[in-house]
C-alpha positions in Angstrom: 48.0 39.5 -2.5 46.9 38.8 -6.0 48.1 42.2 -7.2 51.4 41.6 -5.4 51.9 38.2 -7.1 51.2 39.8 -10.5 53.8 42.5 -9.7 56.4 39.9 -9.0 55.7 38.2 -12.3 56.1 41.5 -14.1 59.4 42.5 -12.4 61.0 39.0 -13.0 60.1 39.3 -16.7 62.8 41.9 -16.9 65.4 39.0 -16.6 64.3 37.6 -19.9 62.1 39.9 -21.9 63.6 42.6 -24.1 61.0 45.3 -24.4 60.8 49.1 -24.7 62.4 51.1 -21.9 59.0 52.5 -20.9 57.6 49.1 -20.3 60.7 48.0 -18.5 60.3 51.0 -16.2 56.7 50.1 -15.5 57.6 46.4 -15.0 60.3 47.5 -12.5 57.6 48.8 -10.1 56.3 45.2 -9.9 59.2 44.6 -7.4 57.1 46.6 -4.8 54.9 43.5 -4.8 57.2 41.8 -2.4 56.8 44.6 0.1 53.0 44.4 -0.3 53.5 40.7 0.8 55.5 42.0 3.8 53.0 44.6 4.9 50.1 42.3 4.7 52.1 39.5 6.3 52.7 41.7 9.3 49.0 42.3 9.7 48.3 38.6 9.3 50.9 37.6 11.9 49.6 40.1 14.4 46.0 38.9 13.8 47.1 35.3 14.3 48.7 36.0 17.7 45.9 38.4 18.7 43.2 35.9 17.9 44.9 33.0 19.7 46.6 34.8 22.6 50.2 34.5 23.7 52.1 32.0 25.9 54.4 29.1 25.2 51.7 26.8 23.8 50.5 29.5 21.4 54.0 30.2 20.2 54.3 26.5 19.4 51.0 26.7 17.5 52.2 29.8 15.7 55.4 28.2 14.6 53.5 25.1 13.5 51.1 27.2 11.3 54.0 29.2 9.8 55.8 25.9 9.0 52.8 24.4 7.3 51.9 27.5 5.3 55.4 28.6 4.2 58.1 26.1 4.9 56.2 23.0 3.6 55.4 24.4 0.1 58.9 26.0 0.0 60.6 22.7 0.8 58.5 20.8 -1.8 59.2 23.3 -4.6 62.9 24.0 -3.7 63.6 20.3 -3.3 62.1 19.6 -6.7 64.2 22.1 -8.6 67.4 21.8 -6.6 67.0 18.0 -6.5 66.9 17.9 -10.3 69.9 20.3 -10.6 72.2 19.1 -7.8 71.2 15.5 -7.1 70.1 14.1 -10.4 72.4 16.0 -12.8 75.4 17.3 -10.8 75.3 14.6 -8.0 76.2 17.3 -5.5 74.4 16.9 -2.2 76.3 19.8 -0.6 75.0 22.1 -3.3 71.5 20.8 -2.7 71.6 21.5 1.0 73.3 24.9 0.5 70.4 26.0 -1.8 67.4 24.4 0.0 68.6 25.7 3.4 68.6 29.3 2.1 72.2 29.6 3.1 72.9 30.5 -0.5 71.0 33.8 0.0 72.7 34.8 3.2 76.2 34.0 1.8 76.0 34.5 -2.0 72.8 36.5 -2.5 71.0 33.9 -4.6 67.8 31.9 -4.3 64.5 32.8 -2.7 65.5 35.8 -0.5 62.0 36.4 0.7 61.7 32.9 2.2 65.2 33.2 3.7 64.1 36.4 5.4 60.9 34.9 6.7 62.6 32.3 8.8 64.2 34.7 11.3 61.2 37.0 11.2 58.9 34.1 12.1 61.2 33.0 14.9 61.3 36.5 16.4 57.7 37.7 15.8 55.9 36.0 18.7 58.4 37.3 21.2 58.2 40.8 19.7 54.4 40.6 20.0 54.6 39.6 23.7 57.0 42.5 24.4 54.9 45.1 22.6 51.5 44.0 23.8 52.6 42.8 27.3 49.6 40.5 27.6 47.3 43.1 26.2 48.0 45.2 29.3 49.8 48.0 27.5 48.0 51.3 27.0 48.0 52.6 23.5 50.6 55.2 24.0 53.2 52.8 25.4 52.4 50.2 22.7 52.8 52.7 19.9 55.9 54.2 21.5 57.6 50.7 21.5 56.8 50.1 17.9 57.9 53.5 16.7 61.1 53.2 18.8 61.9 49.9 17.1 61.3 51.4 13.7 63.4 54.4 14.4 66.3 52.4 15.9 66.2 49.9 13.0 66.2 52.8 10.5 69.1 54.6 12.1 71.2 51.4 12.4 70.5 50.5 8.8 71.4 53.9 7.6 74.7 53.9 9.5 75.5 50.4 8.1 74.7 51.6 4.5 77.4 54.3 4.9 80.0 52.2 6.8 79.7 49.0 4.8 77.9 49.6 1.5 78.7 46.1 0.3 76.9 44.3 3.2 74.0 46.8 3.0 73.6 46.1 -0.7 73.6 42.4 -0.1 70.9 42.6 2.6 69.0 45.8 1.6 65.8 44.0 0.8 65.8 42.3 4.2 66.5 45.6 6.0 63.7 47.4 4.1 61.3 44.5 4.8 62.0 44.7 8.5 61.0 48.4 8.5 57.9 47.7 6.5 57.1 44.9 8.9 57.3 47.3 11.8 55.0 49.8 10.0 52.6 47.0 9.2 52.5 46.0 12.8 51.8 49.5 13.9 48.8 49.6 11.6 47.6 46.1 12.3 45.4 46.8 15.3 43.5 49.5 13.5 43.1 47.2 10.4 41.7 44.4 12.4 39.3 46.7 14.3 38.1 48.2 11.0 39.4 51.6 11.9 42.4 51.8 9.6 42.6 54.7 7.1 45.7 54.5 5.0 45.3 57.8 3.3 47.6 59.8 5.6 50.4 57.3 5.8 50.1 56.7 2.0 50.4 60.4 1.3 53.5 60.6 3.5 55.1 57.7 1.7 54.5 59.2 -1.7 55.8 62.6 -0.6 58.9 60.9 0.8 59.5 59.1 -2.5 59.1 62.3 -4.5 61.3 64.3 -2.2 64.0 61.6 -2.4 63.8 61.6 -6.2 64.3 65.4 -6.6 66.9 66.0 -3.8 70.4 64.8 -3.0 68.7 62.2 -0.7 68.6 59.9 -3.8 72.4 59.5 -3.4 71.9 57.6 -0.2 71.2 53.9 -0.8 69.2 53.5 2.3 66.9 56.3 1.5 66.3 55.1 -2.0 65.6 51.5 -0.9 63.2 52.4 2.0 61.3 55.0 0.0 60.9 52.5 -2.7 59.6 49.7 -0.4 57.2 52.1 1.4 55.4 52.7 -1.9 53.7 49.3 -1.1 51.5 51.2 1.4 49.9 53.6 -1.0 49.5 50.8 -3.6 47.7 48.8 -1.0 45.5 51.7 0.0 44.5 52.5 -3.6 44.1 48.8 -4.4 41.9 48.2 -1.4 39.7 51.2 -2.4 39.5 50.0 -6.0 38.6 46.4 -5.0 35.9 47.7 -2.6 34.3 49.5 -5.5 34.9 46.7 -8.0 31.8 44.7 -9.0 33.6 42.4 -11.5 33.5 38.8 -10.5 36.1 38.1 -13.2 38.6 40.5 -11.6 37.9 39.0 -8.2 38.4 35.5 -9.5 41.7 36.3 -11.2 43.2 38.2 -8.3 41.8 35.7 -5.8 43.5 32.9 -7.8 46.9 34.6 -7.9 46.6 35.6 -4.2 45.8 32.0 -3.2 48.9 30.6 -4.9 51.1 33.7 -4.4 53.9 32.0 -2.6 54.0 29.0 -5.0 54.0 31.4 -8.0 56.8 33.5 -6.5 58.9 30.4 -6.0 58.2 28.7 -9.3 58.8 31.9 -11.1 62.3 32.1 -9.6 63.2 28.5 -10.1 61.8 28.1 -13.6 63.8 31.2 -14.7 66.9 29.4 -13.3 65.9 26.2 -15.0 65.4 27.5 -18.5 68.7 29.3 -18.2 70.4 26.2 -16.9 69.1 24.0 -19.6 69.8 26.6 -22.4 66.1 26.9 -23.3 66.3 30.7 -23.7 69.3 30.5 -26.1 67.6 27.7 -28.1 64.3 29.7 -28.4 66.3 32.9 -29.3 67.9 31.0 -32.2 64.5 29.9 -33.4 62.9 33.3 -33.5 62.2 34.3 -29.9 64.6 37.3 -30.0 62.6 39.3 -27.4 62.1 36.5 -24.9 58.3 36.6 -24.9 57.9 32.9 -25.6 60.5 31.9 -23.0 58.9 34.0 -20.3 55.4 32.8 -21.4 56.6 29.3 -20.8 57.8 30.3 -17.3 54.5 32.0 -16.4 52.2 29.2 -17.8 54.4 26.5 -16.3 54.6 28.3 -13.0 50.8 28.6 -12.8 50.3 24.9 -13.5 53.0 23.8 -11.1 51.7 26.2 -8.4 48.3 24.6 -8.5 49.7 21.1 -8.4 52.1 21.9 -5.6 49.6 24.0 -3.7 47.3 20.9 -3.6 50.2 18.7 -2.7 51.2 21.0 0.2 47.6 21.1 1.4 47.4 17.3 1.4 50.7 17.0 3.4 49.5 19.6 5.9 46.2 17.7 6.3 48.1 14.5 7.1 50.3 16.3 9.6 47.2 17.7 11.4 45.5 14.3 11.4 48.6 12.7 13.0 48.9 15.4 15.6 
């Protein structure tokens, strides 16, 4: 999670920093960090339901946990930035609701798309779990067949959409790719939780798929390019997991652990602070005063984002604690 959070910081730097093409290309791979979040999230959601069982009461508990862990920090952070922009400055309550509700992503492709995607995913996930696992009565073949069938159908439907309506596909391509990564993550989840997962084979397949796409006409299909890119999250996770298992550095553990702990807050604040410094003309002002490459501007975004992530992380935790005490 820490590596994924750092990747997001790198890829978003491309919006501000003017650096050599080689670095820009490397920073671009940071965008895979979001799909690392997705893959790990799928495993986490599976484990949450597997540990607590199914049923109506457990679904309610599942939704409560997701609300507390994701929606509470999102609402606090989004309400702060959009409250300043739309309520205090523009006096536009409609704009505030449009942005905070994530409707702005679904309609205009702006805002925190990852959070916008999580809402329907969280709503569907427990029902998907119940269907796949069937009260843990499913044999392994039937369970895996269901998961693979969903992945294949989703892939075919998305591929057809990318051809028939490229505009809609481009608008929602990140969501479609995330859904497929979610399905693969779910397929691997039981082995991960049982300590029997070996990501080498699936990682090799993902890398070969990406290479084949890059050197063949497949690269001309938007769906193939998008999904092959998102699937690189799996080999990155595999290599990272191996590296971290061999790593004996407490410093690296502490740094990555810190960024992993506040990964959601940092993702959100990074997006909103970039919007803020553009909105208030900070980038242009710094550029006129010598920051021609944008390093100072993005440095302010990163440092400010880290500080605010800690503050809002603690604030979210306090609110969640109060919610649990009252319930």
